[in-house]
N, C-alpha and C positions, 0 to 999 in steps of 0.2 A: 081376665087376669083379678090375681086377686086386690084386695082393698090396700094388704101392706106391701104387696109389689108395687102396685102405682105409687103408694106414698112414699116408698125406696124411689123408686124411680122420680117422683117429682122434689124430693131432695136433692138424688145426685144434681139434677140439672139447675137448680137454684144455687149449688154448692158450686157448681160449673161457671155461671153465668157472674158470680161474686167475683169468682177468680179472674175470670174475664175482664169483668171490670176492674178489679183491684190492676189486672198487671196493663190495662187502658190509662189507668189514672196514674199509674208508677210511669208507663214510659212516655206520657208524654210531658209530666213531669220533669222526667229526664233529659225530653228534648228543648222545653225550654231552660234548662240549666245550664245546658251544653252551649247555646244558643249567645245565651248570655255570656258564657264565659270566653268564647270566641270572639265576642265583640268586646269585652275588655281588655282582652290579651290584644288585640286591635288599637284599642282606644290608648294603652298602656306606652303605644309605642310613638304617638304625636305629641309634638310639645302644644300649647296654648295656640299659637299660631294658626298650624292648622287644624286643631280642633275648628276654627271659626273661620277658616278660609273657603272660601267657593271656588269651584275651578270655572266656572262662568257665572253670568247674572241671572241664569234659569234654573241653576242647580241651589239644593241646599247645601250648607255645609255639613258636618258632620256634628257640629251644635246642634243645629235643627235636628238632625234627625234623631240623634240621643232626648234631646225636650220629647219630639215628637212619641216615639218608645213608650218613653213615660208615662206622658199625657194620657195614650192610648192605653197602654196596660192597665194605671191605675183607674179610670174610666171603667174601662172592661169587665175587672175583674173586683172592683168592689162590691160587695153584695151581689157576689156573680147570678146565683140561682133567682133571686129575691127583686133588683130592681133593674129595668132597661140600662143595658150596656153604655150608653150614650147616656153620662151623665150632665143635668144641667148646668152644674158650674163648669163644666171640660169647657175650655176655651179652645179648640182646636185650631182655629185659624192664628192667634196666638203662639202655638206651638212651631208656627213657621217664621215666627219673629222672635229673633235676641238683639234685644236693646245695647249698645255700645260698652254701656257700664254692666253689662252682665256676663259673670266670671263664671268658668270653668265649674267652680264646686257648687256652686244654686244651680246650673245643669245638672250634674251629676247626681245632685241631690232630689229632681224629678227622678231620674232614671230610676234610683233607689227607691221610692215611693211607690213607683208603678211596678218593679219587681217586688216589692214587698207584698202588696194587695194582691198580686197574683198566686206568691208564695203560701198568701194566709188564707184565700179560695183555696187553693188546693190541698191544703191541711185538713180541710171541713171536709173535703169530696166524697160520697161515698157511691159502690157501683151503682145502686138503687137513684142518684142524682143523673146519671148519663143520660137519659133519658126523658128528662123533666125537660119544659119547655121553658125555653129562656128568651127574653127580647134584647135586639140589637137595632136601635131607631127603628124603633117602632117595629121591626122582622122579628117572626118566631121561626124560632130553631129548636132542633133539640141542643140540650148543653153538649155532646159530644161535637156537633156541628159546628158550633161555636167555639169549642176547642181548635179544631182543626182550624179553623178561619183564621183564630189568632196565633197559632202557631207561623199558618204559612204568611201571615203578615208580618209576623217579629221577623222571621228569617230572610224576608226578601228585605228590610231595614238591615239587618246583620250582614248581608253581605254587600249592601250600599257602603255601609262602616270598613269593611274588610280591604272593599275595593280602594277607596277614597285613602285609607290610612297607607296601604300598598302604595299607590301611587306618590301620595308624598315621600313617603321615605325612598325609594326607588331602589338605590344598592343599598341602603343600609338596614333594608327590613329583613326579619326574622321570620321565617317561614312560622306559618301557625299547623302545617302537616307536614306531611310527606316532603322534603327537598328534594327539588327537580334533580334527575340521577341517582335518588338513591331507593327507587322502589324495590328494586330486587334485595338488597340488603337490609331495607326497615324490617323492622320485627316489634310489632305491637308491643305496649309495657302489658305485665300482668295484668288483666282484668280481674274486678272482682265482681262476681254475681248480684244481680241485680234485685 
């Protein structure tokens, strides 16, 4: 193989990997955005009483889950590539406590701050960053592995928010997906390319 041919193959491989990395970043960000939207559509259906309500003594309220997600995202995604994802100033245990005087707006502020940290970090990510070594609680892992871990963690909590909101709304619940019995007639809205 000539040096020119090898150079062309190397350039094409690099371009393909950049394209794959860009797609990976964009798709993961889209998944996070959809999780946030899903949670917020469920949150919009509960009043403040249900936001702070627990179903039993060992369960978390929606408020606590929202506060925890915000705290987790802020810690994990602030300076994502350069500092440990468990920040010294994070009070994880405090995320599971809600003082009586705490209001919904304050908790939603924590939620928004966490998402802002995530969106800011994603705006800075480049394909070459995906294999960078990051740390979470001292554990070394690739940036892409940390992204997967985070999206799985957030999806778990979004599922909890949706389940609790649906439980509290009962027959007044407005479905977040295809309504029961309408699978055969439902058609997705026109999609836009990613």
